[in-house]
N, C-alpha and C positions, 0 to 999 in steps of 0.2 A: 475367321474370327480369332483374335488373340486369346489364348487361355492363360490361366494363372501360372501354369507350370511351363515356363519358357526360360531358357538361359539361366541367369542367376536366381530367378524366382523359384526354380525347381529346387535348388539347394536350400533356400530359405524355408520352403514348404516342408521338405523332408526333416529339416532341423526342428521346426515347430511341432511336426507330427511326432518325432522321436521324444521330444520333451513331454508332450501330453501322455504318450504311452509309458514313458519311464515313471511319470508321476502315478500312473495307475498300476505300475509294476506288471505290465503285460509281457508275456513270453515273446521271444523273438519270432517264433513261427506265426503268432497272431498278427504281429506288426507287419511282417513280410507279406502274409496272405492278404491283409486288408489293403496295403499299399499297392500290391500287384493288381488286385481287382479294380481299384480306383483308377490306376493308370490305364488299364485296358479299356475301361468304359469311357474315360476322359478322351482317350485318343479317337474313339469311334464316335462318341456323341457330343464332345465338347462341353463337358459338364460345367466347368468352372470359368467364370469371367472375372472373379475377384478372389482375394485370399479368404474372405469370409465364406464364400461359396465352397471353396475347397475344404475348409475346416468342417463344414456341415456334411459334405459328401464323405469325407474321411471318417467322420463320426458314424455315419450309416454303415460304412464298410467294416469298421471295428465291431459295431453292434452285431452285424450279420455273422462275422467270424466267431464271436463269443457265443451266439445262439447255436451255431453249428457244433462247436465243441461241447456245449451243454447237452444238446440232444444226443450226441455220440456217447458222452459219459453216462447219461441216463440209460441208454440202450445197453451199454456194457454192464452197468451195475445191475440191471434187471436180469441179464443173462447169467450173472454169477450167483451161485447158490449160497455161498457164505459171504458175510459182511466183512470186508477188509477195513483196516483203519482209515479213518476219514482222510480224504485227499485234500490238498490245497488247490482247489479249483480256481482257474483264472476268471470264471464267470461269477464267482462269489462276491459281486459288488453290485450296488444298486445302479439302475439306469441313470438316476439323478447324478451320481458321482461321475459317470461317463460324460454326461452332458456338460457338467461343470468344467471338466478337464478340457473339453473342446469348445467351451463358451458358446453352447447352442441351447436355445430355449425349447421347451417341450413342444409347443405348437409347430414351430418350424421343423423340428425333428420328425414329427408325425407326417407332415406333408412331404418331406424329403424321402422318408422311408417308403411311402406309398409308391413314389416314382422309382426308387431304387429297386424295390421288389419286382417291378415291371421290367426294368432294364436287365436285371440279372436273372430273370425267370426263376426266382426262388420258389421253393415249394409252397404250397397253400398255407402251411402252418405258420410261415413267416407273416403273411398278410393277416391271418387270424390273430396273431400276437399283437400286431399294430392296431387292429380294430378293437381288441380287448382293452388295450392301453387307452385308446381314445374314449371308449365307453366308461371305463373306470374313472378317468380324469373328469369327465362331465358329471358323473354321479358324486364324486368327492367334492367338486366345486359347489354343487347344489347343497350337499350336506354341510359344507363350511358356512354357507349363508345362513342355514338353519341354526348352526352352532352359535354363530355370532349374534343372531337375533335372540336366542334363548339365554345366552350368557348375559346380555345387556338387561334382560328382564329379571334375572336372578341376582345380579351383582351391580353395584354402583361404583363408578370410577372416582376415586378421591380427587379433590381439586388440586390446583397447582401449589397451593400453600399447605397442603395436608402433610401429615407425618410421612416421611419417606418410607418407613416400614409398611404403612398401609398401602401406599402406592405399589411398593414391591410385591406385597401379598396379592394385590389385584392382578398384576402382570403375571406372577407365578401361577396363580389359579387359572388364568386364561390359557397359558401354555400347557399346564398340567391336564386340564380338562380335555383339550384336543388330542394330546398325546395318549391319554388313557383310552379315549375312544378308538384311536388308530390301533393301539396294541391289542385291545380286546377284540376289535373287528377282525384283525388278522389271525386271531386264535379260533375264529368261528369257521364253519363250512363256507364254501364259495358263494352261496346266495347272499351272504352279508356284504360282499363287495360288488356283486354284479346286479343287485336288485335295490332300487332306490328305497322302496318301502321298508324292506328289511334293514337296510342301513340306517334309516331314520328311526326305526324301533330301537336299534342298538344305541344310537345317539341319545335318545330320550332316557333310556336306562342308565347310561353313563352320567347324564346331567343330574339325575335323581341321586346317584351315589355321590357325585361331587358336591352338590348343594347340602345334603344332610351332613356330610363330613365337615363342610365349612361352617355349619351351625354349631359344631362342637367348640369353635373358638369363641369364648364368651364375649358377647356384645361387640362383635367384629364390625368395623365401620364400613366394610365392603359389602355387607349383606343389604339387599334392597328391601327395606321394611314393608313397602306396600305390596310386595309379592304375596299372593294369597296362600302360598305354601309355608310361610313363616309361622311357626307354632305360637299359640297364645302365651303371653308372659315370657317369651323367649328373651326379651331385652331387659328382664328384671332379675333381681336376686332370688325371687321365689321360684324361678324355673328349675325343674329337676332335669339335669342333663341325661339321666338314665333313660328318660322317655325317648331319646333319639335313637336308642338301640334298635327299636322296631318301627321307627318313623319313616314315612315315605311321602314324596311329593309328586308321585306319578299322576295323580288326578289333576293337580294344579298345572302340571306341565302339559297335560292333554289340552288344556284351554288355550295354550300358546300355539298348538298345531291342531286345530279342530278337525282337519280332514284326515288325521291319522287315527284309525280305530283303536280305542283303549284296550280292547280284548286282545288284539294282536301284540300290543306292547307287553301285556302281562304274560302271554304265551312265550314271547321271546325271552323275557326275564327269567321265567321259571325253567324253561327247557334248555336254554343255551347260555344266556348271559351269566347266570349265577355259577354255572360250572366253570366257565372261562375265568371268572373272578377267583374262584377257589384255587385254580391252577396257578394264578399269579401269586397268591399267598403261599402256596406250597413251594414254588420256585424262589421265594423270597424276593420277587420283583416288587411286591408290595409288602411293606412292613406295617403292622398295626394289630388291631383286634380282629383276628380271623374268624371269630365266632359270630360277631354281628356285622362284620365288614365295615368297621369304623376305625377311627384314630389314624387315618392315613394323611391327615393334614395338620392337626394341632401339634403344639409343642415341638416344632422344628422338624416334624416328619415330612412336611411338604417338600423340602429341599432334598431329603434323602430319597424319597420315593420318585421325585422327578428325575434324579440321576439314574436310579435303577431302571425306570421305564425307558429312558433314553438308550441305555445299554441294550435292553431287551428289544426295542424297536430296531436298533441298528442291526442286530442279529437277524431279525425277521425279514428285513429287506435286503439281506446280502445275497441278491440274485439279480442277474441282468434284466429279468422281466419285471422287476419291482421298482416303483417310484418312491422317493422319499417325500411323503406328503406333509411332513412337518413344515417344509418351506412355504407351503401355501398360506400358512397362518401369518407369516411376517411380511410377505410381499404379495399384494393383491394382483397387480397387473403384470408381474414378471412373466407369466405364462403366455399372455396374449400379445405383448409387444416387446420387441427387442430394445426399443428406445428407452424403456423403463429401466433397463439394466446397464450398469457400467461394463467396461471391458473385462473386469475381473470375473473369473468363473464362479466366485463365491457370492453371487448377486443376492442370494436370499438372506444373507446375514450382515447386511451393511448397516442397518440402523436398529436402534432400540429406544423404547420410550420409558425405560426404567429411570427413576428419579436420579440415581447416582450416575447413570450414563448421560442423562440430559445435561448435567453439570459439565461433563467433558465436552459436550457439543457447544453449549452456549456461554459457558463461563469465560470471562475476559481474562484469559491466561496471558502472562507476560511474554513478550516476543524477544526480549533481551534480558541480560542480567539486571535484576531490579535495582532501582536507584538507591533504595535503603541500604543495600549491601555495598554499592560503590562508594557511598558517602562514609561508610564505616571503615574504609581502608586507612591504615596508619599513614602518616606522611612519608615514611621511609619506603613504602611500597608503591609501585607504579600501577594504578588501577587500569589504565589503558592497555598496558602490556598483558595484564591478566585477562582482560576482556577479549583481546585479540587471540590470546592462547586458547581460551575456552571456545571461541567461535571456530577456530581452525580444527580443534579436537572434535567438536560436534559435527562439523562438515565432513570430516574424515569418516566418522561413524555413520553419517547419512549415506555416504557412497557405499560403505560396507553393507549396510542394511538393504539398499536398493538392489545390489547384486544378489544378496541372499534370498530375497523374496520375489525374484523375477518370474519364477514358475507359479506364483500364487497371486500376485498383485501387479497391475500395470504401473507405469511410471507415475501417473497422476495420483493414484491411490497410495502408492508408496510414499510420495512426497507429503501427502495429506496426513498419513499416520505419523510420519516422523515429525512433522511440524507440530502435531498435537502432543507427541511425547516430549518434544523440546519445551513446549509451554509448561507442561507438568514438571519437567526437570527444574526450570527456573522457579516455579511455584514452591516446590518442596525444598529446593536449596535455600530459599528464603525462610521457610518454616523451620528447617533444621538449624540454620545459622543464627536466626533471630534470638532465641533464648541464650545461645552461647555468647553472643555479643553483649547481652545484658549482664551476664555473669563475668565475662572476661573482655572488658572494653579494649584491651591491648592485644587481642587475638590477631595473629598474622593471617588475615583472610586469604591473601594471595597465595601463600604457601599451601594452605588448606585446599583451595580450589584447584591448584595445579597438581594435586595428587591424582594420578590417572586412574587408580583403582576406584576412588570415590566417584569420579565423573562417569566412568564406564558402568559401574554397578547401579548408580542412581538413574542414569539414562536408560539402562536396560530394564530396570524396574518400571519406569514410566512407559516404556515401549510395550512391556508385557501387559500393562493395564489397557493401553490403546488397542492392542491386538485382541485382547479378551473381549473388549466391548464390541468391536466391529466384526471380528472373525473367529468367535470362540468355537465354532463347529468345524473349522478348517484344521484337519489333523496336522498338516505340515507346519502350522504356525503356533501350535500349542506349546506350552512350556515343556521341555527346556530349550525351545528354539532360540530364544534370545541369548542363552549361554553359548550355544554353538555358533551363533551369528557373530558374536564379538569375542569368542575364545575366552570366556569368563570362567573363573573358578567358582564352583557352587558354594564353597566355604566363604569366599569373599562376598559373594552375592547375597547370601542369607543374612549377613550383618546389616545390610542396608534395609532389608525388609522390616526389621524391628524399628529402625529409625523412622521410616515412612509411616508405619502404623501409629507409633507413639506421637508423632507430630501432626497426625491427620486432623484430629478434632472435628470429625463429622463431615469433612469435605467430600470424601469418596462415597460414603454411605455403606450400609451393612453388607451389601452383596459383594462389592469389590474388596472390602476388607476380608471377607470370608475367602475370596479367591486368593488373596495374598497369603492368608493362613494356610491354604491348601498348597500353594507354591512352596512355602517354608517347610511344610511336612515332606514334600517330595525331595527337598534338599537334605533334610535330616535323615530320611529313611534309607537313602542310598547314595545320592550324588556327592555328598561331602566325603564319602569313604572310597571314592574312586582312587585308583593307584596314584594318580598325579595330583591329588588334592593337596592344597597348601596346609590343610589341617594336620597331616602327618608330620610335616616339618615343624610346626609349632609345638606338637606334642612329643617331638623327638622320637617318632616312630613307635610310641606306646599309647595305649588307651587306659587312662586311670579308671579305677572302679567308681561306682556311684558314691560310696562312702568318702573317697578321696575328693571327688568333685564337690560333695556337700560340705566337706571340711573346708575346702578352699573358699566356698561361699561365705563361711564364717570367719575367714581371714587366717585359717590355721595352716594353709599350705601356700605354695608359691607358683602355681601354674599360671600360664598366660591368661589374662582377663578375657580376651576374645574367645579363646578355645574353651574356657570353663563355662562361659555363658552358653556357648553352642552345645557343649556336652550335657549341661543341665537340661536343656530343651530336649536333647536326644533321649536322655534317660527318662524324662517325663513322658515323651511320646511312647517309648518302649513300655513303660509302666501301664499307660492307658490301654494300649493295644493288647497287651498280654492279659490284662484284667478282663477286657471285653471277651476275649476268647475263652478264658477260664470260666466266666459266667455262662457263656453259651454252652460249654461242655460240662457244666456242673463240677468244675474242678477248683472252685474258689478256695476251699480249705487247703488245697495243695499249692496255692499261688506262691507263698514264700519259697517253697522248695523249687518250683519251676523257675522263679525269678533268679535264684542262685545259679541255676543251670544257664539261663540266658545271659546273665551278667558275666559269668566265667567265659562263655563263648565270645563275648565282646572283647574281653581283655586278654584272652589267651594268646601267648606268643606275639605280643605287640599288635594285637588286632588282626591276626592272620585270617581268621574265619570271616571277619567282617569286611575285609578289604575286597573291593569290587563286587560286593554282594549286597543284598537287600535285607533290611531289618526283619521283615516278616518271615524271611526264610529261616533265620536263626530262631525266631520265636516258635515257629511250627515244629522245628526239629527238637527244641527244648521240651515242648509238650509231649512229642512222641517218645523221646527218651524217657521221660518220667512215666509215661503210660507203660512202656516196656518194663521198667524197673519195678513198678507196682503191680504188674500183671492185670491191668485194667482191660475191660472189654471195649476197647476203642481202637479201630484201625486207623491207619494214616489217611485212608480215603474219607473216613467219617470226620476226622479233624479238618481236612481240607474243605469238605462240604460246609462245615460251620464257618471256616475262614471266608469262603466265598460269599457268605451272607453279610459280612462286615462291609460298611460303606467305603472303606479304604482298600478293599481287596483288589488285587491285580492278578490276572491270569499268568502273567510272566513270572510272578513270584514263585509259583510252584511248577511251572513248565520250563523255565529257562534259568537254570542255576549254573554259575560258572564253577567248573571243576578245577581248572588250572590249565596253563598252556593254551589258552584260547578256546578250550573245549567247553561246551555247555550240555546239560542234561536236565532231566526232571528232578524234582526234589527228593524222590525216593532213592534215586541213584546217588545223589549228593550225600544223603544221610548214610547210605551203606558204605560208600567208598571214601568219604572224607570225614563227615561229622562224627560218627560213632567211634572212629579210630582216634579222634582227638579228644572227645568228651566222655567216652565210656568209663574210664577209670575214675575220673572226677565224680561222675554221677553215682557209681557204685558205692563210693565211700562217703558221699555227702550226708551230713547229719544237720538238720535244721530244727532247733528247739521250737520255733514259732509254728512250723508246720506240724510237728508232733503234737503240740498242744491243741491246735485247731482240729486235727483229725480225731483226737481223743474226745473233744467236745462234740464233734459232728457224729461220731459213732455212737455216743451215748444217747443221742437224740434221734438220729435218722437210721442208723444201721451201718454195717461195714461197707465202705465205698467199693472195695474190690469185688464184692458180690453183686453189685448193681448191674442190671441188664441194660442194654441200649434203650429199650422201650421205657424203662423206669427213668433213665437219664432224661429222655425227651419230655416225659410227663412232668418230671420235677422242674425242668426248665420253664414249663408253661404255667407253673403254680407259684404265685408270689403272694405270701401272706404279709410280709413286711419288707422294708428295704434296709437291711443291715448295713452298717458302715463298711466301706470297702477295705480289704486287707492292706496294711501298709508294707512298704518295702522293708524286708528284714535286714537290719544292720547289726545284729547281735554278734558279739565277739566269740560267743560259744559255738557258732556255726562253723563247721570246718569240713574239709575233705582231705583224707590222707592218701591222695593219689601220688603216683610217681612224678618226679620233676618234669618229665616230658613223655608224650605218648610213644615216642620212638624207643625209649628205654624199656618199656614194657608193653609190647603190642597186644591189643585186645584179642583175646581168643574167644570165639563164640562158644566153643565147647566148655571152656572153664567159666563162662559167664552166661548161663542159660537165661538169666533174666533180661539180658539185652540182646535178644535175637533180632536179626535184621528184618526190616520191613519186607513183606512178602515179595512183591515185585512191582515194577513200574506199571503193570497193567491195572493196579489199583487206581491209578490216576485217570484211566480212560473215562471219557465223558459218559455219565449215566443217561441212557436214552430210554424214555418211556414212550409207549404208543400214545399218540395224540388223538383222543377219542373225538375231538372236534376238529380234525384235520381240515385245513382250509381248502386246498385244491392241489391237483397234480397236473403237470404238463403232459398232455397226451401226445405220445410220439408215434408218428406214422411209420 
């Protein structure tokens, strides 16, 4: 019998196997061990008759190798008395990620693994793992059917002509409810995942929490009014929302699953569910009213908490024995039949029914340059030549894109995504040029369209939208993938984002506009300050101050228009983020002083500290420098904990800071070795009249800030009597610092500057681990 691995097929198989393993970042020893075992068994038993068969068996081989490494690591860690710093374990990935990489569905994998364990004579624990996976999968699918049934009884899906925001809210609630259930269930002991009754009890408690929080949105159109759990007069102005603080619909939910004893649900809620929920609030995975377990949905909190829970769940399932059960919500039949899934390993994220997404599926997008633009060409310009040039350019970009995504999408999906992006490109080219042609009838359209930067940036923006719609959970295709794909400069790219948003007029919908806003923030926070960025050339290697940029906006200076718009956005973003952190740390009165520190770090020596670094890194250091100068009782670790609670926080911002010469370290090392040497003298001599006035007013009302304990800071942060207007950026001419002209001229001495002592050590950044009193389960190792 011919096997897959013969002659040229063997090389092809090894190449595909290597690509899959490289995508998973597997160590060479794992790859070699898996391939060696597969070849040995294939030679004896003739495993593979096709390439698909070979991929499935190789997936089993890799899974077995990862399980062996995991068990060995657990044994070694159990034998060690002291806890060493956390290792970067190769088995810290979900099983679902492994299956996607090898394009294998769960049902087929379970069948193959049963046979594989028999062939390899694996230990009994391997077969127990497979049986547990099969059992958990069956339980989760049953719970999913209950979830969908309950959700339809509580919420009503808006019609096709309904407000897009209402439809988006319905879809977001649907995703949020299932994700909240999965996260809480994973925080509970093992019986919540291995017992159907207990799992159903957790689900009902979750739906109670979800529905009551959804009731906090006044007269929401997605609430099903006929559900017996809707409070009386809820839909009227006479309803008092405070009543929802202690409201529960458990009794009404019990009517939907009559075979589930109500007493058991209450016991689950009081003994386990409530504690797990408190932990999510403590860890800032849920933001809202932690006293009554409310306000997790209303006033924009739904999107924030959805993102937080996704991060939490991703960490929970970072284990080769864990499945990513989010995918079950979006693809019903993907687990049972391979025919339901395309060749792409990201089968679970192919479609979406969000209203803004639906437009991208069904809208009649133009296939060529719109006729309205062609007719507007001046007589002296050759329209056909421009169209041909544009077609050739887009085709070249198509080939580049196809090569870049070959590890993530097959050829058919790649062509489909680019075709969609191309249609959006023509659509937005028409939207952008239309108003220009009205104002400037003699506009030379051909010259404008032939600007390669415009074509590249607009097409990349449209491709980013298409990839976000269809593959938003595929790490390798997330922004800034499109920049790397087409070698685009982030500074040039962010210019087109504002044009697209300004000309959108409701076409994309709120969700995708928010995504473009997030992409713009990613550009402004770090990407535009890469060493090779075009921004440095336009600014002539210097960063103007906020006051200079503001003056330019009023026509007082002569900076480049493009760069000044970009810097106004950057300073606006820096202002918002610093203010959020100051509020969280109860340092609002010191905001003007800290702002001066941050702004000086941006402009110092032609932006030296900002180059190749992240905005948040300089904001954190500015706060810490101020804390040291004022002798406040705040450690760098506490500042970082508050930063981690921000919706825009990134672990790499405090873990991976560039020191220079390609070296990276954590933020405390950066602060000690680079930042304080550059900023110390400026900070010691800084005098800000606005801060002094704010502190005097604050001390007369609240007490001296420097004597405040950490507990008092936390208590004060949770007490809000009124909402004072946020402090403005200080632009007073009386604020100054008499520091030396350069740090090198007067190196900072810690002995002569006791107020600016260095951060204790990098150990402050070590992850704070607390015992999980609701620990789910541990792998028993024989």
